[in-house]
N, C-alpha and C positions, 0 to 999 in steps of 0.2 A: 162692496159685499162680498163674504166670504163662498168660496165656491163649494160643493155637493159632491161634485167630481172632478177629476182633470186627469188626463192622458199624459203618460210619459213613455217616449220610447227610446231603445237605446240603439243608435247605430252604426259603434266600431266599439270593440270591446279591447283592442290595442292597435299599437303606432301601424302596424302594417295591414290592420284590415281590410276588406274589398270597400270600395265606396262605392258602390249599387244601394247595398241594404239599406243607408241612410238615405237615397236620395227617396227608395221604393215608399218609406215611413212617412216621410215628408211630404209626399203626393199621394198616397191614399192611408194613412195611418190614423187622420181627424187628431191629429194629435193636438196637446198645447206644449209641450216641451220637447225637444228633442236632443238627450245626451250620446257626446263622443266622447268614449272613456279612452284615452290613447298612452295612459304614461303609466309606467315600472317603472321599480328602480333600480335599474341600469339604462331605464331611456332617457332618464330624465340625467344620470352623471353624462353621459354620452351628450346630450344637447348643452349641458355645461362647456361640457370640451370645445362644443362648436363657439360656444358663447364668446368662451376664451380667444378663441380664433379671429373670430368676427361678431363684434358688440350689436351688429343690426340680425345679426342671428339666433340660436339657441333654442327656436320654436318648432314643435314637428315639424317633418321634412315632407309631408303631403297638406300643412296646411289650406298653402295657396287651390291646391286642387279641390280640395276635399269644399270651401266654403264659396270657387267659385261656379262651383256647379248645384252647389245647395241653397246659394244668397235667394235667386230667384221663388226657389218653392218656399222658404221662409219667409216672406215677405207676401206671398201671394196667401200661405194659409194660414197667417198671423200664428207664427211659432217661435216660440222663443227655443235660442240652441244654448248648449250650459255645455263649455269642453274643458279640459286640461290639456290640452293642445297648446298653451302658454309653454308647458316646460319649464326649461332654464330663463325663459326673458317672454312674460307675458304681455307684458306693454309693445313689444317690437310685433309680438304677433297681432296685437288690436290696431298698430300701427298698419299691417299689413292688411287686415281686415278691412280696416278703410279704406287704402289704396284699391283694395278689388273693388268694392262698395261703388265706390266716386268714378271706378270706367265701368260700371254697370248702371250707371247714373242712379241708384240706390240710396234715399237716405236715410240711415240709421244710426242707434247711438250704441255704442259697445264700449264695456266695462270690463279694465284689466283687475284681475283680484293677485295683488302680491303682499309679499309677506313673510314667506314661508321659508325664503334664503336664508340662512342662519350665521351665514359667514360676514363679519363685520362689512361694511362699504358692499359692492355691488362687484359681481364676478367683471374680471380685468382690472379691477383694481389692485394697483400693487401693494398696497398695504393692508389689503384684505390679510386674515388671519381665522385661523382655528385651533383651537387646542380642547383636544379629547379631556383635559384634568376639568373642564368647564360642564361637562356632561356627565349625565348616569349613565351607569352602564345598564346594556336593554340584553333580556335572557328567553324574548319572546320566542324566539327562533334560534336557527344556528349561525347566527350571523352575529356572532360576538365580536367586538369593539376594537380589542386588543391581544389577538391570542398572543399565549408564552411564546410561541413558534413562530408565527409572521407576526411580529410588531409593527406597527403604523405609525410612520412618520406626519409629523404635520404639511412636511412638504410633497409629500404625497398627493394629499387631500384636493381633490380639484371640487367637490362638491357638497353643502351640506343640507339637505331640505326637510325641513318639520314639514310632516301629514295636518295639512290646518282642516278643519269641519267644516261647518256650513253659514260662518258668521259671514265671511268677507262676499260670499254670493249670495248670501241676505240683503247686504246693505247694497249689490247689485242689481238687485231684482227689486228692491224698492226705491232705485235711482231709474225705473221703466225701460232699464238697457234691454236690445233687443237679439243682443248676442252676447255674451256671458264669457270668459278667454280664463282660465286660471294658469298657475304650476301644480307644486305637488300638494292635490286637494286628496283626500282619505277617498277610494272612488266611490263608499255607497251614500257621498255626502253630496256628491252632486245631483242623486236624485232625492235624497231626502230635501235639500233647501226648498226647491218648491212647493214639494206637501206644503212644510211649516209656512211658508209664505202664503199659499192660497189660502190654509185650511184656520190661519193664526193659529197654530200648537205653542205650547211653551215650550221654551228652550229648558223648561224642570219637569216638564210631562216625559218622564223617561219611558215608559211603557211604550208611549204612541209613536216617540223618538227608537224604541227597537222595533216597534213595528215597520217605521219605515226604514228605519234598516235594512230588514230583511229583505224588504219589495225592493231597494236598492241593491242588495247581495243578488240578491236574482238576478237583475237584469244587469249585474256590470259588465259581464263578460260577451253579450253580446250573441253570437251564435250557437253559443253552450248551451244556453236555458232550451232555445227551438232545435237542438238534434245535432249539431256539428260535430263539438267533440264527446258527447255522446256515441256516435254512431259505429257499428258492428255491422258487417256485410252481411254476418252469419245467426249472431245471436240479437243484434239489436241493429235489425236493418233503418233506417229513415230514406223515405224518398225525395228526388230531385235535390241529391245536396250541391248541383251544381248553381242552384239558382235558389240557396237557403236564404229564409225570413229573420230576417232580426228581431226581436222580440219589443212589445209595448207593454202597459202595466195602466190597465183601469182603475186607478184609487179612487176613496172614497175618505172622506173626512171620520170615516173613526177608525182608520189606518190599515182595511181589507180592501184588497186589489186580486183583480182578475189576470193573469196572466196568458198574453197571448199573440199574436204574432196577422200578419196582412194575409188577407184570404188568398189562395192561389200560391202562395209563396212555396217554396220545398222547404223541407222539415219536417217537426211535428212538434209541439209541447203536450206532453204528459205529467201523471205522476212522476215517472222514472226521470225523466229528464229535470224537472225538478228539482227532486229531494237531492240529485248528483250534483246538479249546480248549490243546492244551501250547503251540502257538506266538503263546497271546493276553496281548502284551503283555509280551513274552518279546523283551529289548534283542538280548542276549548268549546263544544258548542254551548256549554253554560254563560260562559263570558267572552261572544266576540266584540275585542275591545274596538272602538274607535273613537276619533277626538268628540263624541257628539255623545256618546252612550256606548253603554256595558252592555251588549244585546244579548239574551239568554235565546238559542234558538230550539232550543229543548219546547216549549211551550209552542212552536208553531203547528199550526195545521194547515194539512194541503187535500184540495176536495176537486177531481175533475168535472167540469158545469156544464163540459160541451167537446165539440170537436174541437182542439189545440187550443184549450180555455182551462187554466188550472187555477181554483181559490184560494188566494191566500187568507188565510188569518190567524191571529195569534201575536207568539211572539210580544218577550216583554222585556222590562231595562231596567240599568239601575243608573246610578249615577256617575258620570264619567269621570275619567281620570285627573288628577289636575298636573298631567307632564303629557307634551306632545312625543309622538316617534320622531326620530331625524332618521333619517337614511344619508347615508355617506358614500359617497364615492372618492378612488382613490386609484392613485396609478399602479397597478398590482406588480403586472411583468408581460416578456413579451413571449405569444404561444408563435413556437413552428409546428406545422402542419405538413403534410405528405403524404399522398397515397399511391399505390401502384395495383395493375391488377396480375393476375395469374391466369389463363385459363388450358382447359385439355386435363388429360391422364397426370396423376399427381397433382394438380393446380396447390392443395392448401398443403403440401408438404413442400411444395417449393416454396409458397407464402410464410409456410413456417420458419423455413430455414432464411426465410428473405430477413424475418425479423430475428432472429439470434443474431445473424450479419449486423445490422444496423444497432442493438445492443450491446456489442460486442466495441462498436465505433464512436458508440453514444454516449453511453451513461454514466462518462467520466465529464464528459465535455458540456451536457446541463443539469436545470436542478432536477426536476423533476422529469421521468417517460416512461410514456403510454404505448403500449405498441397493438394494434385490434387486430383482427380478420372479420373484416363487416358480413354481417349472416349469420355470422358462428356463434363468435362471443363478445362483439364488440358493444352490444345494449347492456347484459348483466353479467359481464366480466366472464361468463362459464358458457358451455354449452348443452341445452336440453333436447340437443338433436338426435334423433334414434344413429344409435353409432354404423348401423349397416347402409345408410345412406351419404355418400361421398358428394361433395358439389362439385359441380363440373366446372365452376369456377369461382375466386375470390377476390375482394378487395382488400390489399391488405391497407392500415391508415396506419401515421405513427405522429404521435404527438410530444412536445419536451416542454420544458418552459423557460425562459430563461431573465436573468436580470436588463440583460443589452439582444436588441435588436438583431448584432450580430450574433450572438451566442443563437441566437432561437432558427435563424438562417440556414442554420449548418444540418436542421434537420432533411430538411428540401434537398439541400445539394447533395448528401448521401443517400436519400431516397432514386434522386435522379442519378446518382450512381452505378446505380444497382442496374439499370439497360445494359451497360456493355459487363461491369465488373461481377454478374451472375448474383442469383441463379436463370436458369434459362428461360426466359420468353416472357420478362416480365415487359408491363406497355400501360402507356395510358396513363403516363406520370403527373401532376400536378401538386404544388408545395404554393404555401402561402405563411407569411409572418403577419402577426396582428398583434397589438396593445391594447391588450385585456382589462378592462377597468372593474375593478372589486369592490364590492357592496357590503358595507358594517352597518349597524343603524346603534343609537344611541338615544337617550331620551333626556328634554330638556323641560323647565321650568314651563308652562303656559304661560304662564304670566310676564314671560318675555317675549313672547309672542304677539305683533299686532298687525294683525291683516290689514290692506288698505285698496282702494278701489282706486285707477283712475278712469275717465269716463274720456271718451274719444268719440266724434260725431260726422259723419261725413255730410 
């Protein structure tokens, strides 16, 4: 029998999100489903890198802590968990969840959704191959696959993952799995799948899919719609951000929903927070492209219906595209970074002189050099401050990129040398070398992608 209403909560909006809000939702949110959205373009590339180093890894680093604390509440309140914490290795993630459940003496069915890895073979397979010529160029954002100035070789590629839709999750829901762990699935699809499953929506009813996608998009960044990223202490004050509550949606079979949060938690839900999140990362509101539907956000209607309650209605859609977006991670370069502080009279002048010295010594040694005075010009690359106000202290940051780690390390060496080589009174040097993973996007024929599920039980 189809349900008339379901309640879906979002307990995490990115990999490093807080753990507590999900526990509050699971305990007090009266949920049917809890979603943990913990994956982004760069995080899956980094996860694939970890998997290449250790085939038993590649899932989200916080998976064990999140699952260990959540599992008792999920079982107690009969909540189905859907998460993309599987990252580059959903099967290993499912195995780890079973291990945790066994240690807690919990009987559970876990489904791992795979099929998003478009590189032939599995990660760690020496025969794995990726050829850009087999894919279509992607022009939906600024991540163009083969920029003429920075061509990418196949040898640099470490990951290539398609943005799957609801199909694999639907298979997992039909299996009766209580925890569903995926790899790269489009963010709104994590929320749309349980709506389709519970309400019996057709995969060809694009208006309903469009409405469900709107709800998923509003929820997917968790604390953003409850006032976190929205907050400004002067213009947009939000109470009790230290205990920010994450959102849930009460969704009805006709696609309408109420966005809210658990009573007593910090933050707020109102028209402003909902509108900001609705437009977040949306290039074309007439055509928000997902693997399930091309949604039209211009037909959405928002209405405050009570304290921390916003009703969402409207939203339409049209047929999904014949392609999947594929996020490709590659070894881009090594980044050398270093910082040094100057304080007291003429601090800014001394920092500027230090920057000039570094520029003379490093411009020919690294591929690209950036020198910032933090607090003056580091964010917008210019200063909007009143020229009559001179900071008493300033932090100089130097960054340079190189194809080799040794080249990047020169940045830190030169900044550290400023201690005694002038200008006067520099201190607090920190230096780092990081291998940077780049991200580009391509398109692939969706007929070439086959989502599958693996069922495990404790």
